[in-house]
PQR file with spaces between the fields and no chain letter, atoms N, CA, C, O and H, PARSE charges and radii, in Angstrom:
ATOM       1  N    UNK     1      39.317   85.082  145.926 -0.4000 1.5000
ATOM       2  CA   UNK     1      37.896   85.254  145.823 -0.0000 2.0000
ATOM       3  C    UNK     1      37.611   86.744  145.664  0.5500 1.7000
ATOM       4  O    UNK     1      38.151   87.560  146.411 -0.5500 1.4000
ATOM       5  N    UNK     2      36.787   87.097  144.721 -0.4000 1.5000
ATOM       6  CA   UNK     2      36.409   88.484  144.498 -0.0000 2.0000
ATOM       7  C    UNK     2      35.103   88.782  145.219  0.5500 1.7000
ATOM       8  O    UNK     2      34.130   88.038  145.099 -0.5500 1.4000
ATOM       9  H    UNK     2      36.348   86.434  144.114  0.4000 1.0000
ATOM      10  N    UNK     3      35.095   89.879  145.967 -0.4000 1.5000
ATOM      11  CA   UNK     3      33.877   90.283  146.659 -0.0000 2.0000
ATOM      12  C    UNK     3      33.625   91.757  146.399  0.5500 1.7000
ATOM      13  O    UNK     3      34.522   92.480  145.967 -0.5500 1.4000
ATOM      14  H    UNK     3      35.885   90.483  146.064  0.4000 1.0000
ATOM      15  N    UNK     4      32.419   92.197  146.659 -0.4000 1.5000
ATOM      16  CA   UNK     4      32.047   93.604  146.547 -0.0000 2.0000
ATOM      17  C    UNK     4      32.252   94.144  145.133  0.5500 1.7000
ATOM      18  O    UNK     4      32.727   95.265  144.950 -0.5500 1.4000
ATOM      19  H    UNK     4      31.690   91.610  147.010  0.4000 1.0000
ATOM      20  N    UNK     5      31.887   93.338  144.136 -0.4000 1.5000
ATOM      21  CA   UNK     5      31.990   93.784  142.749 -0.0000 2.0000
ATOM      22  C    UNK     5      30.832   94.714  142.425  0.5500 1.7000
ATOM      23  O    UNK     5      29.690   94.446  142.799 -0.5500 1.4000
ATOM      24  H    UNK     5      31.501   92.427  144.285  0.4000 1.0000
ATOM      25  N    UNK     6      31.129   95.820  141.719 -0.4000 1.5000
ATOM      26  CA   UNK     6      30.115   96.797  141.349 -0.0000 2.0000
ATOM      27  C    UNK     6      30.376   97.281  139.934  0.5500 1.7000
ATOM      28  O    UNK     6      31.497   97.163  139.438 -0.5500 1.4000
ATOM      29  H    UNK     6      32.056   96.037  141.415  0.4000 1.0000
ATOM      30  N    UNK     7      29.363   97.821  139.280 -0.4000 1.5000
ATOM      31  CA   UNK     7      29.603   98.408  137.957 -0.0000 2.0000
ATOM      32  C    UNK     7      30.525   99.626  138.062  0.5500 1.7000
ATOM      33  O    UNK     7      30.558  100.283  139.102 -0.5500 1.4000
ATOM      34  H    UNK     7      28.453   97.917  139.683  0.4000 1.0000
ATOM      35  N    UNK     8      31.266   99.931  137.007 -0.4000 1.5000
ATOM      36  CA   UNK     8      32.222  101.035  137.017 -0.0000 2.0000
ATOM      37  C    UNK     8      31.553  102.376  137.270  0.5500 1.7000
ATOM      38  O    UNK     8      32.174  103.264  137.854 -0.5500 1.4000
ATOM      39  H    UNK     8      31.239   99.397  136.162  0.4000 1.0000
ATOM      40  N    UNK     9      30.294  102.552  136.843 -0.4000 1.5000
ATOM      41  CA   UNK     9      29.609  103.832  137.012 -0.0000 2.0000
ATOM      42  C    UNK     9      29.336  104.142  138.488  0.5500 1.7000
ATOM      43  O    UNK     9      29.200  105.305  138.866 -0.5500 1.4000
ATOM      44  H    UNK     9      29.790  101.831  136.368  0.4000 1.0000
ATOM      45  N    UNK    10      29.257  103.107  139.311 -0.4000 1.5000
ATOM      46  CA   UNK    10      28.907  103.275  140.717 -0.0000 2.0000
ATOM      47  C    UNK    10      30.142  103.604  141.564  0.5500 1.7000
ATOM      48  O    UNK    10      30.015  104.256  142.601 -0.5500 1.4000
ATOM      49  H    UNK    10      29.367  102.162  139.004  0.4000 1.0000
ATOM      50  N    UNK    11      31.314  103.175  141.149 -0.4000 1.5000
ATOM      51  CA   UNK    11      32.533  103.337  141.945 -0.0000 2.0000
ATOM      52  C    UNK    11      33.027  104.772  141.918  0.5500 1.7000
ATOM      53  O    UNK    11      32.982  105.442  140.887 -0.5500 1.4000
ATOM      54  H    UNK    11      31.417  102.645  140.306  0.4000 1.0000
ATOM      55  N    UNK    12      33.497  105.229  143.063 -0.4000 1.5000
ATOM      56  CA   UNK    12      34.123  106.536  143.178 -0.0000 2.0000
ATOM      57  C    UNK    12      35.643  106.344  143.127  0.5500 1.7000
ATOM      58  O    UNK    12      36.163  105.441  143.782 -0.5500 1.4000
ATOM      59  H    UNK    12      33.534  104.685  143.901  0.4000 1.0000
ATOM      60  N    UNK    13      36.357  107.162  142.374 -0.4000 1.5000
ATOM      61  CA   UNK    13      37.823  107.020  142.360 -0.0000 2.0000
ATOM      62  C    UNK    13      38.406  107.416  143.712  0.5500 1.7000
ATOM      63  O    UNK    13      37.838  108.239  144.430 -0.5500 1.4000
ATOM      64  H    UNK    13      35.934  107.896  141.842  0.4000 1.0000
ATOM      65  N    UNK    14      39.526  106.831  144.041 -0.4000 1.5000
ATOM      66  CA   UNK    14      40.196  107.171  145.292 -0.0000 2.0000
ATOM      67  C    UNK    14      40.788  108.565  145.185  0.5500 1.7000
ATOM      68  O    UNK    14      41.408  108.908  144.178 -0.5500 1.4000
ATOM      69  H    UNK    14      39.987  106.163  143.458  0.4000 1.0000
ATOM      70  N    UNK    15      40.601  109.349  146.197 -0.4000 1.5000
ATOM      71  CA   UNK    15      41.175  110.681  146.242 -0.0000 2.0000
ATOM      72  C    UNK    15      42.362  110.627  147.194  0.5500 1.7000
ATOM      73  O    UNK    15      42.212  110.819  148.401 -0.5500 1.4000
ATOM      74  H    UNK    15      40.098  109.071  147.015  0.4000 1.0000
ATOM      75  N    UNK    16      43.545  110.362  146.640 -0.4000 1.5000
ATOM      76  CA   UNK    16      44.719  110.082  147.457 -0.0000 2.0000
ATOM      77  C    UNK    16      45.263  111.293  148.194  0.5500 1.7000
ATOM      78  O    UNK    16      45.916  111.142  149.226 -0.5500 1.4000
ATOM      79  H    UNK    16      43.667  110.205  145.660  0.4000 1.0000
ATOM      80  N    UNK    17      45.007  112.493  147.686 -0.4000 1.5000
ATOM      81  CA   UNK    17      45.610  113.676  148.278 -0.0000 2.0000
ATOM      82  C    UNK    17      44.600  114.531  149.019  0.5500 1.7000
ATOM      83  O    UNK    17      44.792  115.739  149.161 -0.5500 1.4000
ATOM      84  H    UNK    17      44.477  112.616  146.847  0.4000 1.0000
ATOM      85  N    UNK    18      43.546  113.927  149.483 -0.4000 1.5000
ATOM      86  CA   UNK    18      42.513  114.638  150.219 -0.0000 2.0000
ATOM      87  C    UNK    18      42.273  113.906  151.536  0.5500 1.7000
ATOM      88  O    UNK    18      42.062  112.694  151.542 -0.5500 1.4000
ATOM      89  H    UNK    18      43.391  112.945  149.368  0.4000 1.0000
ATOM      90  N    UNK    19      42.302  114.624  152.634 -0.4000 1.5000
ATOM      91  CA   UNK    19      42.155  114.009  153.938 -0.0000 2.0000
ATOM      92  C    UNK    19      40.890  114.532  154.603  0.5500 1.7000
ATOM      93  O    UNK    19      40.590  115.724  154.525 -0.5500 1.4000
ATOM      94  H    UNK    19      42.474  115.609  152.630  0.4000 1.0000
ATOM      95  N    UNK    20      40.154  113.650  155.252 -0.4000 1.5000
ATOM      96  CA   UNK    20      38.871  114.011  155.865 -0.0000 2.0000
ATOM      97  C    UNK    20      39.024  115.086  156.930  0.5500 1.7000
ATOM      98  O    UNK    20      38.156  115.950  157.059 -0.5500 1.4000
ATOM      99  H    UNK    20      40.398  112.683  155.315  0.4000 1.0000
ATOM     100  N    UNK    21      40.116  115.049  157.700 -0.4000 1.5000
ATOM     101  CA   UNK    21      40.278  116.043  158.766 -0.0000 2.0000
ATOM     102  C    UNK    21      40.503  117.449  158.209  0.5500 1.7000
ATOM     103  O    UNK    21      40.232  118.429  158.903 -0.5500 1.4000
ATOM     104  H    UNK    21      40.821  114.347  157.595  0.4000 1.0000
ATOM     105  N    UNK    22      40.998  117.572  156.960 -0.4000 1.5000
ATOM     106  CA   UNK    22      41.195  118.892  156.367 -0.0000 2.0000
ATOM     107  C    UNK    22      39.867  119.543  156.011  0.5500 1.7000
ATOM     108  O    UNK    22      39.722  120.758  156.140 -0.5500 1.4000
ATOM     109  H    UNK    22      41.218  116.776  156.396  0.4000 1.0000
ATOM     110  N    UNK    23      38.914  118.768  155.574 -0.4000 1.5000
ATOM     111  CA   UNK    23      37.619  119.307  155.169 -0.0000 2.0000
ATOM     112  C    UNK    23      36.702  119.579  156.356  0.5500 1.7000
ATOM     113  O    UNK    23      35.785  120.394  156.254 -0.5500 1.4000
ATOM     114  H    UNK    23      39.032  117.780  155.469  0.4000 1.0000
ATOM     115  N    UNK    24      36.936  118.913  157.469 -0.4000 1.5000
ATOM     116  CA   UNK    24      36.031  119.064  158.612 -0.0000 2.0000
ATOM     117  C    UNK    24      36.397  120.240  159.519  0.5500 1.7000
ATOM     118  O    UNK    24      35.653  120.541  160.453 -0.5500 1.4000
ATOM     119  H    UNK    24      37.680  118.251  157.552  0.4000 1.0000
ATOM     120  N    UNK    25      37.505  120.903  159.271 -0.4000 1.5000
ATOM     121  CA   UNK    25      37.893  122.054  160.075 -0.0000 2.0000
ATOM     122  C    UNK    25      38.649  121.705  161.339  0.5500 1.7000
ATOM     123  O    UNK    25      38.842  122.565  162.199 -0.5500 1.4000
ATOM     124  H    UNK    25      38.110  120.659  158.512  0.4000 1.0000
ATOM     125  N    UNK    26      39.082  120.458  161.470 -0.4000 1.5000
ATOM     126  CA   UNK    26      39.794  120.041  162.670 -0.0000 2.0000
ATOM     127  C    UNK    26      41.131  120.776  162.788  0.5500 1.7000
ATOM     128  O    UNK    26      41.541  121.143  163.889 -0.5500 1.4000
ATOM     129  H    UNK    26      38.925  119.760  160.771  0.4000 1.0000
ATOM     130  N    UNK    27      41.809  120.992  161.667 -0.4000 1.5000
ATOM     131  CA   UNK    27      43.110  121.657  161.709 -0.0000 2.0000
ATOM     132  C    UNK    27      42.991  123.066  162.285  0.5500 1.7000
ATOM     133  O    UNK    27      43.825  123.477  163.092 -0.5500 1.4000
ATOM     134  H    UNK    27      41.476  120.695  160.772  0.4000 1.0000
ATOM     135  N    UNK    28      41.966  123.807  161.878 -0.4000 1.5000
ATOM     136  CA   UNK    28      41.771  125.159  162.407 -0.0000 2.0000
ATOM     137  C    UNK    28      41.455  125.120  163.900  0.5500 1.7000
ATOM     138  O    UNK    28      41.929  125.960  164.664 -0.5500 1.4000
ATOM     139  H    UNK    28      41.288  123.473  161.223  0.4000 1.0000
ATOM     140  N    UNK    29      40.653  124.139  164.307 -0.4000 1.5000
ATOM     141  CA   UNK    29      40.319  123.986  165.725 -0.0000 2.0000
ATOM     142  C    UNK    29      41.565  123.693  166.552  0.5500 1.7000
ATOM     143  O    UNK    29      41.763  124.287  167.612 -0.5500 1.4000
ATOM     144  H    UNK    29      40.267  123.456  163.686  0.4000 1.0000
ATOM     145  N    UNK    30      42.406  122.781  166.071 -0.4000 1.5000
ATOM     146  CA   UNK    30      43.638  122.441  166.778 -0.0000 2.0000
ATOM     147  C    UNK    30      44.544  123.675  166.868  0.5500 1.7000
ATOM     148  O    UNK    30      45.142  123.928  167.913 -0.5500 1.4000
ATOM     149  H    UNK    30      42.246  122.299  165.210  0.4000 1.0000
ATOM     150  N    UNK    31      44.644  124.437  165.781 -0.4000 1.5000
ATOM     151  CA   UNK    31      45.464  125.659  165.806 -0.0000 2.0000
ATOM     152  C    UNK    31      44.963  126.651  166.848  0.5500 1.7000
ATOM     153  O    UNK    31      45.762  127.239  167.578 -0.5500 1.4000
ATOM     154  H    UNK    31      44.158  124.231  164.932  0.4000 1.0000
ATOM     155  N    UNK    32      43.655  126.841  166.922 -0.4000 1.5000
ATOM     156  CA   UNK    32      43.090  127.779  167.896 -0.0000 2.0000
ATOM     157  C    UNK    32      43.384  127.334  169.326  0.5500 1.7000
ATOM     158  O    UNK    32      43.768  128.146  170.168 -0.5500 1.4000
ATOM     159  H    UNK    32      43.006  126.364  166.329  0.4000 1.0000
ATOM     160  N    UNK    33      43.201  126.038  169.597 -0.4000 1.5000
ATOM     161  CA   UNK    33      43.449  125.515  170.947 -0.0000 2.0000
ATOM     162  C    UNK    33      44.927  125.638  171.289  0.5500 1.7000
ATOM     163  O    UNK    33      45.273  126.011  172.410 -0.5500 1.4000
ATOM     164  H    UNK    33      42.889  125.379  168.914  0.4000 1.0000
ATOM     165  N    UNK    34      45.806  125.329  170.332 -0.4000 1.5000
ATOM     166  CA   UNK    34      47.238  125.414  170.597 -0.0000 2.0000
ATOM     167  C    UNK    34      47.688  126.850  170.834  0.5500 1.7000
ATOM     168  O    UNK    34      48.557  127.089  171.672 -0.5500 1.4000
ATOM     169  H    UNK    34      45.525  125.027  169.421  0.4000 1.0000
ATOM     170  N    UNK    35      47.114  127.809  170.113 -0.4000 1.5000
ATOM     171  CA   UNK    35      47.465  129.215  170.339 -0.0000 2.0000
ATOM     172  C    UNK    35      47.005  129.685  171.721  0.5500 1.7000
ATOM     173  O    UNK    35      47.695  130.455  172.389 -0.5500 1.4000
ATOM     174  H    UNK    35      46.408  127.615  169.432  0.4000 1.0000
ATOM     175  N    UNK    36      45.832  129.211  172.137 -0.4000 1.5000
ATOM     176  CA   UNK    36      45.279  129.656  173.408 -0.0000 2.0000
ATOM     177  C    UNK    36      45.898  128.937  174.607  0.5500 1.7000
ATOM     178  O    UNK    36      46.209  129.571  175.615 -0.5500 1.4000
ATOM     179  H    UNK    36      45.271  128.586  171.594  0.4000 1.0000
ATOM     180  N    UNK    37      46.077  127.623  174.504 -0.4000 1.5000
ATOM     181  CA   UNK    37      46.474  126.811  175.657 -0.0000 2.0000
ATOM     182  C    UNK    37      47.908  126.292  175.603  0.5500 1.7000
ATOM     183  O    UNK    37      48.412  125.787  176.606 -0.5500 1.4000
ATOM     184  H    UNK    37      45.824  127.108  173.685  0.4000 1.0000
ATOM     185  N    UNK    38      48.566  126.402  174.471 -0.4000 1.5000
ATOM     186  CA   UNK    38      49.938  125.892  174.346 -0.0000 2.0000
ATOM     187  C    UNK    38      50.019  124.744  173.360  0.5500 1.7000
ATOM     188  O    UNK    38      49.050  124.010  173.167 -0.5500 1.4000
ATOM     189  H    UNK    38      48.156  126.812  173.656  0.4000 1.0000
ATOM     190  N    UNK    39      51.176  124.592  172.739 -0.4000 1.5000
ATOM     191  CA   UNK    39      51.345  123.603  171.675 -0.0000 2.0000
ATOM     192  C    UNK    39      51.344  122.160  172.170  0.5500 1.7000
ATOM     193  O    UNK    39      51.076  121.252  171.384 -0.5500 1.4000
ATOM     194  H    UNK    39      51.963  125.188  172.896  0.4000 1.0000
ATOM     195  N    UNK    40      51.632  121.923  173.430 -0.4000 1.5000
ATOM     196  CA   UNK    40      51.740  120.557  173.941 -0.0000 2.0000
ATOM     197  C    UNK    40      50.414  119.985  174.424  0.5500 1.7000
ATOM     198  O    UNK    40      50.357  118.817  174.810 -0.5500 1.4000
ATOM     199  H    UNK    40      51.850  122.661  174.069  0.4000 1.0000
ATOM     200  N    UNK    41      49.355  120.773  174.414 -0.4000 1.5000
ATOM     201  CA   UNK    41      48.081  120.322  174.967 -0.0000 2.0000
ATOM     202  C    UNK    41      47.309  119.417  174.018  0.5500 1.7000
ATOM     203  O    UNK    41      46.686  118.453  174.462 -0.5500 1.4000
ATOM     204  H    UNK    41      49.401  121.721  174.100  0.4000 1.0000
ATOM     205  N    UNK    42      47.336  119.708  172.717 -0.4000 1.5000
ATOM     206  CA   UNK    42      46.482  119.017  171.763 -0.0000 2.0000
ATOM     207  C    UNK    42      47.224  118.789  170.463  0.5500 1.7000
ATOM     208  O    UNK    42      47.977  119.653  170.014 -0.5500 1.4000
ATOM     209  H    UNK    42      47.841  120.491  172.355  0.4000 1.0000
ATOM     210  N    UNK    43      47.013  117.609  169.845 -0.4000 1.5000
ATOM     211  CA   UNK    43      47.643  117.300  168.563 -0.0000 2.0000
ATOM     212  C    UNK    43      46.784  116.335  167.790  0.5500 1.7000
ATOM     213  O    UNK    43      45.828  115.778  168.331 -0.5500 1.4000
ATOM     214  H    UNK    43      46.402  116.907  170.210  0.4000 1.0000
ATOM     215  N    UNK    44      47.110  116.129  166.530 -0.4000 1.5000
ATOM     216  CA   UNK    44      46.356  115.242  165.655 -0.0000 2.0000
ATOM     217  C    UNK    44      47.056  113.890  165.577  0.5500 1.7000
ATOM     218  O    UNK    44      48.144  113.787  165.010 -0.5500 1.4000
ATOM     219  H    UNK    44      47.886  116.581  166.090  0.4000 1.0000
ATOM     220  N    UNK    45      46.447  112.868  166.134 -0.4000 1.5000
ATOM     221  CA   UNK    45      47.017  111.527  166.114 -0.0000 2.0000
ATOM     222  C    UNK    45      48.198  111.390  167.058  0.5500 1.7000
ATOM     223  O    UNK    45      48.499  112.312  167.817 -0.5500 1.4000
ATOM     224  H    UNK    45      45.563  112.952  166.594  0.4000 1.0000
ATOM     225  N    UNK    46      48.861  110.261  167.017 -0.4000 1.5000
ATOM     226  CA   UNK    46      49.988  109.997  167.914 -0.0000 2.0000
ATOM     227  C    UNK    46      51.137  110.967  167.659  0.5500 1.7000
ATOM     228  O    UNK    46      51.802  111.402  168.599 -0.5500 1.4000
ATOM     229  H    UNK    46      48.617  109.513  166.401  0.4000 1.0000
ATOM     230  N    UNK    47      51.374  111.306  166.396 -0.4000 1.5000
ATOM     231  CA   UNK    47      52.460  112.223  166.066 -0.0000 2.0000
ATOM     232  C    UNK    47      52.268  113.593  166.677  0.5500 1.7000
ATOM     233  O    UNK    47      53.250  114.268  166.984 -0.5500 1.4000
ATOM     234  H    UNK    47      50.834  110.953  165.632  0.4000 1.0000
ATOM     235  N    UNK    48      51.024  114.025  166.864 -0.4000 1.5000
ATOM     236  CA   UNK    48      50.767  115.326  167.445 -0.0000 2.0000
ATOM     237  C    UNK    48      50.977  115.377  168.943  0.5500 1.7000
ATOM     238  O    UNK    48      51.133  116.463  169.501 -0.5500 1.4000
ATOM     239  H    UNK    48      50.226  113.476  166.614  0.4000 1.0000
ATOM     240  N    UNK    49      50.985  114.236  169.611 -0.4000 1.5000
ATOM     241  CA   UNK    49      51.116  114.200  171.068 -0.0000 2.0000
ATOM     242  C    UNK    49      52.511  113.753  171.515  0.5500 1.7000
ATOM     243  O    UNK    49      52.824  113.807  172.705 -0.5500 1.4000
ATOM     244  H    UNK    49      50.858  113.354  169.158  0.4000 1.0000
ATOM     245  N    UNK    50      53.332  113.320  170.590 -0.4000 1.5000
ATOM     246  CA   UNK    50      54.642  112.796  170.925 -0.0000 2.0000
ATOM     247  C    UNK    50      55.616  113.939  171.241  0.5500 1.7000
ATOM     248  O    UNK    50      55.654  114.925  170.505 -0.5500 1.4000
ATOM     249  H    UNK    50      53.077  113.276  169.624  0.4000 1.0000
ATOM     250  N    UNK    51      56.391  113.828  172.302 -0.4000 1.5000
ATOM     251  CA   UNK    51      57.388  114.867  172.595 -0.0000 2.0000
ATOM     252  C    UNK    51      58.550  114.781  171.605  0.5500 1.7000
ATOM     253  O    UNK    51      58.707  113.778  170.909 -0.5500 1.4000
ATOM     254  H    UNK    51      56.360  113.027  172.900  0.4000 1.0000
ATOM     255  N    UNK    52      59.341  115.813  171.548 -0.4000 1.5000
ATOM     256  CA   UNK    52      60.506  115.821  170.667 -0.0000 2.0000
ATOM     257  C    UNK    52      61.555  114.836  171.143  0.5500 1.7000
ATOM     258  O    UNK    52      61.416  114.242  172.211 -0.5500 1.4000
ATOM     259  H    UNK    52      59.213  116.627  172.114  0.4000 1.0000
ATOM     260  N    UNK    53      62.608  114.660  170.353 -0.4000 1.5000
ATOM     261  CA   UNK    53      63.654  113.706  170.740 -0.0000 2.0000
ATOM     262  C    UNK    53      64.397  114.169  171.980  0.5500 1.7000
ATOM     263  O    UNK    53      64.521  115.368  172.233 -0.5500 1.4000
ATOM     264  H    UNK    53      62.722  115.143  169.484  0.4000 1.0000
ATOM     265  N    UNK    54      64.889  113.212  172.749 -0.4000 1.5000
ATOM     266  CA   UNK    54      65.610  113.536  173.977 -0.0000 2.0000
ATOM     267  C    UNK    54      67.092  113.780  173.709  0.5500 1.7000
ATOM     268  O    UNK    54      67.836  114.098  174.637 -0.5500 1.4000
ATOM     269  H    UNK    54      64.788  112.239  172.544  0.4000 1.0000
ATOM     270  N    UNK    55      67.535  113.640  172.469 -0.4000 1.5000
ATOM     271  CA   UNK    55      68.934  113.829  172.130 -0.0000 2.0000
ATOM     272  C    UNK    55      69.104  115.109  171.308  0.5500 1.7000
ATOM     273  O    UNK    55      68.140  115.622  170.740 -0.5500 1.4000
ATOM     274  H    UNK    55      66.931  113.381  171.715  0.4000 1.0000
ATOM     275  N    UNK    56      70.301  115.604  171.252 -0.4000 1.5000
ATOM     276  CA   UNK    56      70.632  116.778  170.452 -0.0000 2.0000
ATOM     277  C    UNK    56      71.795  116.443  169.528  0.5500 1.7000
ATOM     278  O    UNK    56      72.719  115.727  169.914 -0.5500 1.4000
ATOM     279  H    UNK    56      71.084  115.187  171.714  0.4000 1.0000
ATOM     280  N    UNK    57      71.742  116.962  168.313 -0.4000 1.5000
ATOM     281  CA   UNK    57      72.823  116.751  167.363 -0.0000 2.0000
ATOM     282  C    UNK    57      74.054  117.542  167.817  0.5500 1.7000
ATOM     283  O    UNK    57      73.926  118.648  168.342 -0.5500 1.4000
ATOM     284  H    UNK    57      70.992  117.543  167.999  0.4000 1.0000
ATOM     285  N    UNK    58      75.239  116.973  167.615 -0.4000 1.5000
ATOM     286  CA   UNK    58      76.474  117.675  167.946 -0.0000 2.0000
ATOM     287  C    UNK    58      76.746  118.691  166.842  0.5500 1.7000
ATOM     288  O    UNK    58      77.048  118.309  165.712 -0.5500 1.4000
ATOM     289  H    UNK    58      75.342  116.074  167.189  0.4000 1.0000
ATOM     290  N    UNK    59      76.645  119.954  167.151 -0.4000 1.5000
ATOM     291  CA   UNK    59      76.796  121.014  166.151 -0.0000 2.0000
ATOM     292  C    UNK    59      78.211  121.111  165.601  0.5500 1.7000
ATOM     293  O    UNK    59      78.403  121.592  164.484 -0.5500 1.4000
ATOM     294  H    UNK    59      76.400  120.264  168.069  0.4000 1.0000
ATOM     295  N    UNK    60      79.211  120.661  166.366 -0.4000 1.5000
ATOM     296  CA   UNK    60      80.579  120.726  165.842 -0.0000 2.0000
ATOM     297  C    UNK    60      80.805  119.709  164.715  0.5500 1.7000
ATOM     298  O    UNK    60      81.798  119.797  163.994 -0.5500 1.4000
ATOM     299  H    UNK    60      79.055  120.270  167.273  0.4000 1.0000
ATOM     300  N    UNK    61      79.893  118.752  164.563 -0.4000 1.5000
ATOM     301  CA   UNK    61      79.997  117.755  163.497 -0.0000 2.0000
ATOM     302  C    UNK    61      79.157  118.136  162.269  0.5500 1.7000
ATOM     303  O    UNK    61      79.084  117.358  161.318 -0.5500 1.4000
ATOM     304  H    UNK    61      79.085  118.681  165.149  0.4000 1.0000
ATOM     305  N    UNK    62      78.528  119.304  162.270 -0.4000 1.5000
ATOM     306  CA   UNK    62      77.640  119.736  161.196 -0.0000 2.0000
ATOM     307  C    UNK    62      78.426  119.969  159.908  0.5500 1.7000
ATOM     308  O    UNK    62      79.472  120.618  159.931 -0.5500 1.4000
ATOM     309  H    UNK    62      78.587  119.936  163.042  0.4000 1.0000
ATOM     310  N    UNK    63      77.941  119.456  158.808 -0.4000 1.5000
ATOM     311  CA   UNK    63      78.564  119.647  157.502 -0.0000 2.0000
ATOM     312  C    UNK    63      78.344  121.082  157.039  0.5500 1.7000
ATOM     313  O    UNK    63      77.249  121.615  157.219 -0.5500 1.4000
ATOM     314  H    UNK    63      77.092  118.929  158.789  0.4000 1.0000
ATOM     315  N    UNK    64      79.357  121.728  156.445 -0.4000 1.5000
ATOM     316  CA   UNK    64      79.162  123.083  155.930 -0.0000 2.0000
ATOM     317  C    UNK    64      78.047  123.130  154.887  0.5500 1.7000
ATOM     318  O    UNK    64      77.921  122.226  154.061 -0.5500 1.4000
ATOM     319  H    UNK    64      80.247  121.295  156.298  0.4000 1.0000
ATOM     320  N    UNK    65      77.249  124.178  154.932 -0.4000 1.5000
ATOM     321  CA   UNK    65      76.107  124.328  154.014 -0.0000 2.0000
ATOM     322  C    UNK    65      76.488  125.260  152.877  0.5500 1.7000
ATOM     323  O    UNK    65      75.898  126.328  152.716 -0.5500 1.4000
ATOM     324  H    UNK    65      77.351  124.912  155.603  0.4000 1.0000
ATOM     325  N    UNK    66      77.472  124.855  152.094 -0.4000 1.5000
ATOM     326  CA   UNK    66      78.066  125.714  151.069 -0.0000 2.0000
ATOM     327  C    UNK    66      77.110  126.050  149.924  0.5500 1.7000
ATOM     328  O    UNK    66      77.359  127.007  149.191 -0.5500 1.4000
ATOM     329  H    UNK    66      77.951  123.987  152.225  0.4000 1.0000
ATOM     330  N    UNK    67      76.054  125.312  149.756 -0.4000 1.5000
ATOM     331  CA   UNK    67      75.133  125.601  148.648 -0.0000 2.0000
ATOM     332  C    UNK    67      73.930  126.419  149.082  0.5500 1.7000
ATOM     333  O    UNK    67      73.168  126.870  148.227 -0.5500 1.4000
ATOM     334  H    UNK    67      75.853  124.534  150.352  0.4000 1.0000
ATOM     335  N    UNK    68      73.730  126.627  150.373 -0.4000 1.5000
ATOM     336  CA   UNK    68      72.539  127.336  150.829 -0.0000 2.0000
ATOM     337  C    UNK    68      72.829  128.528  151.734  0.5500 1.7000
ATOM     338  O    UNK    68      71.920  129.308  152.018 -0.5500 1.4000
ATOM     339  H    UNK    68      74.349  126.261  151.068  0.4000 1.0000
ATOM     340  N    UNK    69      74.078  128.694  152.200 -0.4000 1.5000
ATOM     341  CA   UNK    69      74.408  129.806  153.096 -0.0000 2.0000
ATOM     342  C    UNK    69      75.670  130.498  152.572  0.5500 1.7000
ATOM     343  O    UNK    69      76.723  129.872  152.453 -0.5500 1.4000
ATOM     344  H    UNK    69      74.817  128.060  151.969  0.4000 1.0000
ATOM     345  N    UNK    70      75.558  131.778  152.263 -0.4000 1.5000
ATOM     346  CA   UNK    70      76.686  132.528  151.699 -0.0000 2.0000
ATOM     347  C    UNK    70      77.878  132.559  152.638  0.5500 1.7000
ATOM     348  O    UNK    70      79.018  132.519  152.177 -0.5500 1.4000
ATOM     349  H    UNK    70      74.703  132.286  152.360  0.4000 1.0000
ATOM     350  N    UNK    71      77.652  132.628  153.914 -0.4000 1.5000
ATOM     351  CA   UNK    71      78.757  132.721  154.860 -0.0000 2.0000
ATOM     352  C    UNK    71      79.504  131.389  155.021  0.5500 1.7000
ATOM     353  O    UNK    71      80.538  131.344  155.686 -0.5500 1.4000
ATOM     354  H    UNK    71      76.726  132.661  154.289  0.4000 1.0000
ATOM     355  N    UNK    72      78.995  130.313  154.423 -0.4000 1.5000
ATOM     356  CA   UNK    72      79.664  129.015  154.523 -0.0000 2.0000
ATOM     357  C    UNK    72      80.173  128.528  153.166  0.5500 1.7000
ATOM     358  O    UNK    72      80.573  127.371  153.037 -0.5500 1.4000
ATOM     359  H    UNK    72      78.154  130.351  153.882  0.4000 1.0000
ATOM     360  N    UNK    73      80.163  129.399  152.155 -0.4000 1.5000
ATOM     361  CA   UNK    73      80.679  129.034  150.823 -0.0000 2.0000
ATOM     362  C    UNK    73      82.187  128.829  150.942  0.5500 1.7000
ATOM     363  O    UNK    73      82.884  129.606  151.595 -0.5500 1.4000
ATOM     364  H    UNK    73      79.839  130.339  152.260  0.4000 1.0000
ATOM     365  N    UNK    74      82.677  127.771  150.300 -0.4000 1.5000
ATOM     366  CA   UNK    74      84.113  127.480  150.347 -0.0000 2.0000
ATOM     367  C    UNK    74      84.894  128.568  149.606  0.5500 1.7000
ATOM     368  O    UNK    74      84.478  129.024  148.542 -0.5500 1.4000
ATOM     369  H    UNK    74      82.111  127.139  149.769  0.4000 1.0000
ATOM     370  N    UNK    75      86.023  128.975  150.175 -0.4000 1.5000
ATOM     371  CA   UNK    75      86.882  129.998  149.578 -0.0000 2.0000
ATOM     372  C    UNK    75      88.157  129.332  149.093  0.5500 1.7000
ATOM     373  O    UNK    75      88.815  128.606  149.838 -0.5500 1.4000
ATOM     374  H    UNK    75      86.362  128.605  151.040  0.4000 1.0000
ATOM     375  N    UNK    76      88.498  129.586  147.837 -0.4000 1.5000
ATOM     376  CA   UNK    76      89.712  129.000  147.246 -0.0000 2.0000
ATOM     377  C    UNK    76      90.641  130.150  146.903  0.5500 1.7000
ATOM     378  O    UNK    76      90.235  131.115  146.256 -0.5500 1.4000
ATOM     379  H    UNK    76      87.963  130.175  147.232  0.4000 1.0000
ATOM     380  N    UNK    77      91.890  130.041  147.338 -0.4000 1.5000
ATOM     381  CA   UNK    77      92.888  131.072  147.032 -0.0000 2.0000
ATOM     382  C    UNK    77      94.057  130.412  146.332  0.5500 1.7000
ATOM     383  O    UNK    77      94.483  129.316  146.697 -0.5500 1.4000
ATOM     384  H    UNK    77      92.219  129.257  147.864  0.4000 1.0000
ATOM     385  N    UNK    78      94.571  131.097  145.314 -0.4000 1.5000
ATOM     386  CA   UNK    78      95.703  130.555  144.567 -0.0000 2.0000
ATOM     387  C    UNK    78      96.884  131.476  144.655  0.5500 1.7000
ATOM     388  O    UNK    78      97.936  131.187  144.086 -0.5500 1.4000
ATOM     389  H    UNK    78      94.225  131.987  145.017  0.4000 1.0000
């Protein structure tokens, strides 16, 4: 069943890359509060209030970063 049909001239296109909280200044407000009171006091949505993971990656298992760090480039000797 089709509902809420309107002429094409009346419809507004969806703006997929624009968020309401960016235009209302909420991000600047959150930044100010976090600078003054600490980063854990205030956040945007559930993701902003969630603590970090309780686990740590084992650094001895880290893959060498041969394409992004000069000190980890593989050396070949013949």
